C-alpha positions as CSV (number, residue, x, y, z in Angstrom):
1,X,0.0,0.0,0.0
2,X,2.9,2.4,0.7
3,X,4.2,1.8,-2.8
4,X,0.7,2.5,-4.3
5,X,0.5,5.7,-2.3
6,X,4.0,7.0,-3.4
7,X,3.1,6.2,-7.0
8,X,-0.2,8.1,-6.7
9,X,1.5,11.1,-5.1
10,X,4.0,11.2,-8.0
11,X,1.0,11.5,-10.3
12,X,-1.3,14.1,-8.6
13,X,0.8,15.5,-5.8
14,X,0.9,14.7,-2.1
15,X,-2.0,17.1,-1.2
16,X,-4.3,15.2,-3.6
17,X,-3.9,11.7,-2.2
18,X,-5.9,11.2,1.0
19,X,-6.1,8.3,3.3
20,X,-9.5,6.8,2.8
21,X,-10.4,6.3,6.4
22,X,-9.5,9.9,7.3
23,X,-10.7,11.6,4.1
24,X,-14.2,12.1,5.4
25,X,-17.5,10.3,5.7
26,X,-18.9,11.9,2.5
27,X,-16.6,9.8,0.3
28,X,-18.0,6.5,1.7
29,X,-21.6,6.6,0.4
30,X,-24.1,7.9,-2.1
31,X,-27.8,8.7,-1.4
32,X,-29.0,5.1,-1.6
33,X,-31.4,4.2,1.3
34,X,-30.0,0.7,1.6
35,X,-26.3,0.6,0.6
36,X,-23.6,0.1,3.2
37,X,-20.9,2.9,3.4
38,X,-17.4,1.8,2.7
39,X,-14.0,3.6,3.0
40,X,-11.4,3.1,0.3
41,X,-7.7,2.8,0.9
42,X,-7.1,6.1,-0.9
43,X,-9.1,9.1,-2.2
44,X,-7.3,10.5,-5.2
45,X,-8.1,13.9,-6.8
46,X,-6.8,14.1,-10.4
47,X,-6.6,17.3,-12.4
48,X,-6.5,16.0,-15.9
49,X,-7.3,13.0,-18.2
50,X,-3.6,12.1,-18.2
51,X,-3.5,11.9,-14.5
52,X,-6.7,9.7,-14.5
53,X,-5.0,7.4,-17.0
54,X,-1.9,7.2,-14.9
55,X,-3.9,6.4,-11.7
56,X,-5.8,3.6,-13.5
57,X,-2.5,2.2,-14.8
58,X,-1.1,2.0,-11.2
59,X,-4.3,0.4,-10.0
60,X,-4.2,-2.2,-12.7
61,X,-0.5,-2.9,-11.9
62,X,-1.5,-3.6,-8.2
63,X,-4.9,-5.1,-8.8
64,X,-6.6,-2.4,-6.9
65,X,-10.3,-1.7,-7.6
66,X,-11.2,1.8,-8.9
67,X,-14.4,3.7,-8.3
68,X,-15.2,7.1,-9.8
69,X,-17.1,9.7,-7.9
70,X,-18.7,13.0,-8.9
71,X,-21.1,14.6,-6.5
72,X,-22.3,11.4,-4.9
73,X,-26.0,12.0,-5.5
74,X,-26.7,8.6,-7.0
75,X,-29.4,6.3,-5.6
76,X,-28.1,2.8,-6.3
77,X,-24.7,2.5,-4.5
78,X,-22.7,2.8,-7.8
79,X,-20.2,5.3,-6.5
80,X,-19.5,3.6,-3.1
81,X,-15.8,2.6,-3.1
82,X,-14.3,-0.8,-2.4
83,X,-12.3,-1.6,0.7
84,X,-8.6,-1.5,-0.2
85,X,-9.5,0.3,-3.4
86,X,-8.9,3.7,-5.0
87,X,-11.7,6.3,-5.1
88,X,-11.1,8.8,-8.0
89,X,-12.9,12.0,-6.9
90,X,-13.4,14.5,-9.8
91,X,-13.8,17.6,-7.7
92,X,-10.7,19.2,-9.3
93,X,-11.9,18.4,-12.8
94,X,-14.9,20.8,-13.0
95,X,-14.1,23.1,-15.8
96,X,-16.4,24.0,-18.6
97,X,-13.8,23.8,-21.4
98,X,-15.9,25.3,-24.1
99,X,-19.3,26.6,-25.0
100,X,-19.4,26.4,-28.8
101,X,-22.1,28.8,-30.0
102,X,-21.7,27.8,-33.7
103,X,-22.3,24.1,-33.1
104,X,-24.5,24.4,-30.0
105,X,-22.4,22.2,-27.8
106,X,-20.6,22.4,-24.5
107,X,-17.4,20.5,-23.6
108,X,-17.2,19.8,-19.9
109,X,-15.1,17.9,-17.4
110,X,-16.8,15.3,-15.3
111,X,-16.9,17.3,-12.0
112,X,-19.0,20.1,-13.5
113,X,-22.4,20.2,-11.9
114,X,-25.7,20.7,-13.7
115,X,-26.2,24.0,-11.8
116,X,-22.8,25.3,-13.0
117,X,-23.5,24.4,-16.6
118,X,-27.0,25.8,-16.4
119,X,-25.7,29.2,-15.3
120,X,-23.0,29.3,-17.9
121,X,-25.4,28.3,-20.8
122,X,-28.0,30.8,-19.6
123,X,-25.6,33.7,-20.4
124,X,-25.8,32.6,-24.0
125,X,-29.6,31.9,-24.2
126,X,-28.9,28.2,-24.3
127,X,-29.8,25.2,-22.1
128,X,-28.6,21.7,-21.4
129,X,-32.0,20.0,-20.8
130,X,-31.3,17.0,-18.6
131,X,-32.6,17.7,-15.0
132,X,-32.6,14.5,-13.0
133,X,-33.9,16.3,-9.9
134,X,-30.7,17.3,-8.2
135,X,-28.8,20.2,-9.7
136,X,-25.7,19.5,-7.6
137,X,-25.3,16.3,-9.6
138,X,-22.1,16.1,-11.7
139,X,-22.1,15.6,-15.5
140,X,-19.7,12.7,-15.1
141,X,-22.2,11.0,-12.8
142,X,-25.0,11.7,-15.2
143,X,-23.1,10.1,-18.0
144,X,-22.3,7.1,-15.9
145,X,-25.9,6.5,-14.9
146,X,-27.6,7.8,-18.1
147,X,-29.6,10.2,-15.9
148,X,-33.1,11.2,-16.9
149,X,-35.5,13.4,-15.0
150,X,-38.7,15.3,-15.5
151,X,-37.8,16.7,-18.9
152,X,-37.2,13.4,-20.7
153,X,-40.7,13.4,-22.3
154,X,-39.5,16.3,-24.5
155,X,-35.7,16.1,-24.6
156,X,-34.9,12.5,-23.8
157,X,-32.2,11.4,-21.3
158,X,-28.5,11.8,-21.0
159,X,-27.6,9.4,-23.8
160,X,-29.7,11.6,-26.2
161,X,-27.6,14.6,-25.3
162,X,-24.0,13.3,-25.3
163,X,-22.2,13.6,-28.7
164,X,-18.8,12.4,-27.6
165,X,-16.5,11.4,-24.7
166,X,-12.9,11.3,-23.7
167,X,-12.6,8.2,-21.5
168,X,-10.0,6.1,-19.7
169,X,-10.3,2.3,-20.1
170,X,-9.4,-0.2,-17.4
171,X,-6.1,-0.7,-19.2
172,X,-5.1,3.0,-18.6
173,X,-5.6,3.7,-22.3
174,X,-7.4,6.9,-23.4
175,X,-10.0,6.9,-26.1
176,X,-12.0,9.7,-27.7
177,X,-15.4,8.9,-29.1
178,X,-17.9,10.9,-31.2
179,X,-17.5,14.7,-31.6
180,X,-19.3,17.9,-32.4
181,X,-21.6,16.2,-34.9
182,X,-25.0,14.5,-34.5
183,X,-24.6,11.5,-36.7
184,X,-22.0,8.9,-37.7
185,X,-21.9,5.4,-39.0
186,X,-18.2,4.8,-38.4
187,X,-17.8,1.6,-36.5
188,X,-19.4,0.7,-33.1
189,X,-20.9,3.5,-31.1
190,X,-18.6,3.5,-28.1
191,X,-20.1,6.7,-26.7
192,X,-23.5,5.0,-26.2
193,X,-21.9,1.9,-24.8
194,X,-20.1,3.9,-22.1
195,X,-23.1,6.0,-21.1
196,X,-25.0,4.2,-18.4
197,X,-22.3,1.7,-17.7
198,X,-21.9,3.0,-14.1
199,X,-18.2,3.3,-14.2
200,X,-17.6,-0.4,-15.1
201,X,-16.3,0.1,-18.6
202,X,-14.4,3.4,-18.6
203,X,-14.1,6.7,-16.7
204,X,-15.4,9.7,-18.7
205,X,-13.0,12.6,-18.3
206,X,-14.6,14.9,-20.8
207,X,-18.1,15.1,-22.4
208,X,-19.4,16.9,-25.5
209,X,-23.0,17.8,-24.9
210,X,-25.9,19.1,-27.0
211,X,-27.3,22.6,-26.2
212,X,-30.6,24.0,-27.2
213,X,-32.2,27.5,-27.4
214,X,-33.5,28.4,-23.9
215,X,-37.3,29.2,-24.1
216,X,-38.1,32.4,-22.2
217,X,-41.6,31.5,-21.2
218,X,-43.1,28.6,-19.3
219,X,-46.4,27.8,-17.5
220,X,-47.3,25.0,-15.1
221,X,-50.8,23.3,-15.2
222,X,-52.0,21.3,-12.2
223,X,-55.0,18.9,-12.8
224,X,-56.5,16.8,-10.0
225,X,-58.1,13.5,-11.1
226,X,-60.3,11.1,-9.2
227,X,-58.3,8.1,-10.3
228,X,-54.8,7.4,-11.7
229,X,-56.4,5.4,-14.6
230,X,-57.9,8.7,-15.8
231,X,-54.4,10.3,-15.9
232,X,-52.8,7.4,-17.8
233,X,-55.6,7.6,-20.4
234,X,-55.2,11.4,-20.7
235,X,-51.4,11.4,-21.0
236,X,-51.2,9.9,-24.6
237,X,-53.7,12.5,-25.8
238,X,-51.7,15.3,-24.2
239,X,-48.3,14.1,-25.5
240,X,-49.8,13.5,-28.9
241,X,-51.4,16.9,-29.1
242,X,-48.5,18.3,-31.0
243,X,-47.9,20.9,-28.3
244,X,-44.7,19.2,-27.0
245,X,-45.0,19.5,-23.2
246,X,-41.7,19.9,-21.3
247,X,-42.9,17.9,-18.3
248,X,-45.8,15.4,-17.8
249,X,-45.8,14.1,-14.3
250,X,-48.3,12.2,-12.1
251,X,-48.3,12.4,-8.3
252,X,-50.5,10.3,-6.1
253,X,-52.4,11.8,-3.2
254,X,-50.1,10.7,-0.4
255,X,-47.0,11.7,-2.3
256,X,-48.5,15.1,-3.1
257,X,-49.2,15.7,0.6
258,X,-45.6,14.7,1.5
259,X,-44.1,16.8,-1.3
260,X,-46.1,19.9,-0.4
261,X,-45.5,19.5,3.4
262,X,-41.8,18.9,2.9
263,X,-41.5,22.1,0.8
264,X,-43.9,24.1,3.0
265,X,-46.0,24.8,-0.1
266,X,-49.7,25.6,-0.3
267,X,-51.1,25.8,-3.9
268,X,-54.5,26.9,-2.7
269,X,-56.4,23.9,-3.9
270,X,-60.0,23.9,-2.6
271,X,-60.7,21.5,0.2
272,X,-63.5,19.8,-1.8
273,X,-61.1,19.0,-4.6
274,X,-58.5,17.7,-2.1
275,X,-61.1,15.3,-0.7
276,X,-62.0,14.0,-4.1
277,X,-58.7,13.8,-5.9
278,X,-56.6,10.6,-5.7
279,X,-53.9,11.7,-8.2
280,X,-52.6,14.8,-9.8
281,X,-51.3,15.5,-13.3
282,X,-48.6,18.2,-13.7
283,X,-47.9,19.6,-17.1
284,X,-45.3,22.2,-17.9
285,X,-45.3,24.0,-21.3
286,X,-42.6,26.3,-22.6
287,X,-42.2,28.5,-25.7
288,X,-40.0,31.3,-26.8
289,X,-43.1,33.5,-27.4
290,X,-45.6,34.4,-24.8
291,X,-48.6,34.5,-27.2
292,X,-47.9,31.0,-28.5
293,X,-47.5,29.7,-25.0
294,X,-50.8,31.2,-24.0
295,X,-52.5,29.4,-27.0
296,X,-50.9,26.1,-26.0
297,X,-51.9,26.5,-22.4
298,X,-55.5,27.1,-23.3
299,X,-55.5,24.0,-25.7
300,X,-54.0,21.7,-23.1
301,X,-56.2,23.0,-20.3
302,X,-59.3,22.4,-22.4
303,X,-58.2,19.0,-23.4
304,X,-57.3,18.0,-19.9
305,X,-60.7,19.1,-18.6
306,X,-62.4,17.1,-21.4
307,X,-60.4,14.0,-20.4
308,X,-61.9,14.0,-16.9
309,X,-59.9,16.4,-14.7
310,X,-61.8,17.6,-11.7
311,X,-60.4,21.0,-12.4
312,X,-57.4,22.6,-14.2
313,X,-55.3,25.2,-12.4
314,X,-52.9,27.4,-14.3
315,X,-50.4,28.1,-11.5
316,X,-48.8,31.5,-11.0
317,X,-45.2,31.5,-12.2
318,X,-43.6,31.4,-8.8
319,X,-46.0,28.7,-7.6
320,X,-45.3,26.6,-10.7
321,X,-41.5,26.8,-10.1
322,X,-42.0,25.9,-6.5
323,X,-44.1,22.9,-7.3
324,X,-41.6,21.5,-9.9
325,X,-38.8,22.1,-7.4
326,X,-40.8,20.3,-4.7
327,X,-41.5,17.4,-7.1
328,X,-37.8,17.1,-7.9
329,X,-37.2,16.8,-4.2
330,X,-39.7,13.9,-3.8
331,X,-37.0,11.5,-2.9
332,X,-36.1,13.6,0.1
333,X,-39.7,13.8,1.2
334,X,-39.9,10.0,1.0
335,X,-36.6,9.6,2.9
336,X,-37.9,12.0,5.6
337,X,-41.1,9.9,5.8
338,X,-39.1,6.8,6.6
339,X,-39.2,5.0,3.2
340,X,-37.2,1.7,3.3
341,X,-36.4,1.6,-0.4
342,X,-37.3,3.2,-3.7
343,X,-38.1,1.8,-7.2
344,X,-37.8,3.5,-10.5
345,X,-39.3,0.9,-12.8
346,X,-40.1,2.0,-16.4
347,X,-42.9,0.4,-18.5
348,X,-44.5,1.3,-21.8
349,X,-46.6,4.4,-21.1
350,X,-49.9,2.6,-22.0
351,X,-49.2,-0.2,-19.6
352,X,-49.0,2.0,-16.5
353,X,-52.7,1.3,-15.4
354,X,-52.2,-2.5,-15.6
355,X,-48.8,-2.2,-13.9
356,X,-50.1,0.0,-11.0
357,X,-53.0,-2.4,-10.4
358,X,-50.5,-5.2,-10.0
359,X,-48.3,-3.1,-7.8
360,X,-51.3,-2.4,-5.5
361,X,-52.3,-6.1,-5.4
362,X,-48.7,-7.1,-4.5
363,X,-48.4,-4.4,-1.8
364,X,-51.7,-5.4,-0.1
365,X,-50.8,-9.1,-0.2
366,X,-47.4,-8.4,1.5
367,X,-48.8,-5.9,4.1
368,X,-46.7,-3.1,2.6
369,X,-47.4,0.5,2.0
370,X,-46.3,2.1,-1.3
371,X,-46.7,5.7,-2.6
372,X,-45.7,7.0,-6.0
373,X,-45.1,9.7,-8.5
374,X,-43.4,9.5,-11.8
375,X,-42.6,10.7,-15.3
376,X,-45.9,9.4,-16.7
377,X,-45.1,10.9,-20.0
378,X,-42.3,8.4,-20.6
379,X,-43.5,5.5,-18.4
380,X,-41.0,5.9,-15.6
381,X,-42.8,5.1,-12.3
382,X,-41.2,6.0,-9.0
383,X,-42.4,4.1,-5.9
384,X,-41.4,4.6,-2.3
385,X,-41.6,1.3,-0.4
386,X,-42.5,1.2,3.3
387,X,-41.8,-2.3,4.5
388,X,-39.4,-2.7,7.5
389,X,-39.0,-6.5,7.1
390,X,-36.0,-7.0,4.8
391,X,-37.1,-10.4,3.5
392,X,-40.6,-9.3,2.8
393,X,-39.4,-6.2,1.1
394,X,-37.0,-8.2,-1.1
395,X,-39.8,-10.6,-2.2
396,X,-42.2,-7.7,-2.8
397,X,-39.7,-5.7,-4.9
398,X,-38.8,-8.8,-6.9
399,X,-42.4,-9.4,-7.8
400,X,-42.9,-5.7,-8.6
401,X,-39.9,-5.9,-11.0
402,X,-41.1,-9.1,-12.5
403,X,-44.6,-7.6,-13.1
404,X,-43.1,-4.6,-14.9
405,X,-40.7,-6.7,-17.0
406,X,-43.7,-8.9,-18.1
407,X,-45.2,-5.8,-19.5
408,X,-42.1,-5.0,-21.5
409,X,-40.5,-2.8,-18.9
410,X,-37.0,-2.5,-17.3
411,X,-35.9,-2.5,-13.7
412,X,-34.4,1.0,-13.7
413,X,-35.5,3.9,-15.8
414,X,-32.8,6.3,-14.6
415,X,-31.2,5.4,-11.2
416,X,-29.2,2.5,-12.5
417,X,-28.5,-1.0,-11.1
418,X,-25.5,-0.4,-8.9
419,X,-25.3,-2.9,-6.1
420,X,-28.8,-2.3,-4.7
421,X,-30.8,-3.6,-7.7
422,X,-28.2,-6.2,-8.7
423,X,-29.9,-9.2,-7.1
424,X,-33.2,-8.5,-8.9
425,X,-31.4,-7.9,-12.2
426,X,-29.4,-11.1,-11.9
427,X,-32.6,-13.1,-11.3
428,X,-34.8,-11.5,-13.9
429,X,-32.6,-10.6,-16.8
430,X,-31.8,-13.0,-19.7
431,X,-28.6,-15.0,-18.8
432,X,-27.3,-14.6,-22.4
433,X,-27.5,-10.8,-22.0
434,X,-25.6,-10.8,-18.7
435,X,-22.9,-13.1,-20.3
436,X,-22.6,-10.7,-23.2
437,X,-22.2,-7.7,-20.9
438,X,-19.4,-9.6,-19.0
439,X,-17.6,-10.2,-22.3
440,X,-17.9,-6.5,-23.2
441,X,-16.6,-5.5,-19.8
442,X,-13.6,-7.8,-20.2
443,X,-12.8,-6.0,-23.5
444,X,-12.8,-2.6,-21.8
445,X,-11.4,-3.7,-18.5
446,X,-9.6,-7.0,-18.8
447,X,-8.5,-7.1,-15.2
448,X,-11.9,-6.2,-13.8
449,X,-10.7,-3.2,-11.7
450,X,-13.3,-0.6,-12.7
451,X,-16.1,-0.6,-10.2
452,X,-16.2,-4.3,-9.7
453,X,-19.4,-5.8,-8.4
454,X,-21.6,-3.2,-10.0
455,X,-24.6,-4.3,-12.2
456,X,-23.5,-7.9,-12.1
457,X,-20.9,-10.1,-10.3
C-alpha cells in the first residue's frame, strides 16, 4: 500500500492523495437508502485526463479496484468505493472547457455540476436540458448512470444529449469517441456503450453535450383527477397533441401531501377538490413566445378538462416553479417519511394502469405501503416502499420488478442497477445478455478493476 501511495503522489501531488479512512464520511456513500458505506484505501483527486489514466494504470498494476465519484448524488450504490481500493474524486476536474455557439455544444469535465452548466449556458440563451432532480449532480455521474428526469418526455435522457466522450479504459488507455456532430456510421458507437455503464467500462473525463435554445416563457398546469387510470388515459392525448410538453408528471395523493408538506408549499387547492382527488397531473409547457405559450396552455387545459380532470389550475409562475422544485425533491420527502427503499421501474406508457393495479395487489398481499409519482409521459414510475421486514421487502420488490418486465419494462429507468438492484437484475434478466455484458466488460477492463461488483458479479 505504501508503494501505491507513493506512485499516486507522484502523479497528482501529495496534497491530492488522501487516506480513505480519514478523508471524510462523504466519500463513503451515495444517497441510496440501503447501501452500506465503505471507506477506500485512498481518495485521489486528479486534475487531468492524463492523471486519471496514470492512476488507472497504477491500479491495474497492483490489482486495486477503482471507483469514480462526482457529487455522490446517485441512488443505487454505484459510487461507493471498495475496501482496499482507490476512489477517484473528480472535484478538481470541474471546468467548462468550451461553449461552442456555432455548433450548439458544451465541452465539460466530469466534475462540472448541472447547476454550474446551467448558469453558464443561460448567459448565451442556451440550455442543457437534462434535469434529474438534483442540480448539484455532476455531469460525469449523469453520463455514468444515463440520468433522466422530468424533462425526458420532451428532450430524452443523457444518452440523447452526449455527442462524444474522452474516456479512460481499465487498461489506462485513453479513447475519444464521437465529436461535435449529430450522426455517424463509423464503427461501433462506443459513446453510447459507455453511457449508463456505471463506471464499469471506462471513466469519462470529458463530455461533449448538445445545447438548445432556452425558451423564455413557461407555464405549469395542475390537474387533479379522481383516479390514476384517468391520468394514464389522458397522457397519450396530451403528449400526442403536438404541443410538445416539457414535463408530464403524475403524483399520487399521499406523495402530493408529502411533497407539499416537505416544501412548506400551499397551492390553494380547494378542500372539496383535495377530498375527491386521488392523483394529480402536472404539465409544464414552454415556448420562446408568450402568445404561442398562451394558446398552447389554453389548448392543453381544455383537453385535460375534457379528459376527466376535476379542475385545471394554471399556476402563477412562482408557484409553478416551487411545485416543480418540490417534485424534484420527492426522494427527500420519501426519505424523511421513513421509506425503506425506492423503485424507478419503467414500463410502456400505455401499460401504467395495468402495472399499478398489479403493484397495489402485491403491496396489499405483503402488508406493505407504497406511494408513488413519476414521469408518466415516458412510463417511468417512482415508488417509495415502506416495509421494514427486509425479507418481505425483497420478495415484494422482486415481484414488482417481475410484473413490470412482463409488460415489456425495465428494472431501472434512470437510477441504474449499482449494487442495490443487482440481485433482482441477476434473477430476472436474460442470462445470455448478462454473459454478453461480461464479455464487453472484459474487453474494456480486462483485469476487472473498474467498479467491480456493479450491475453484475
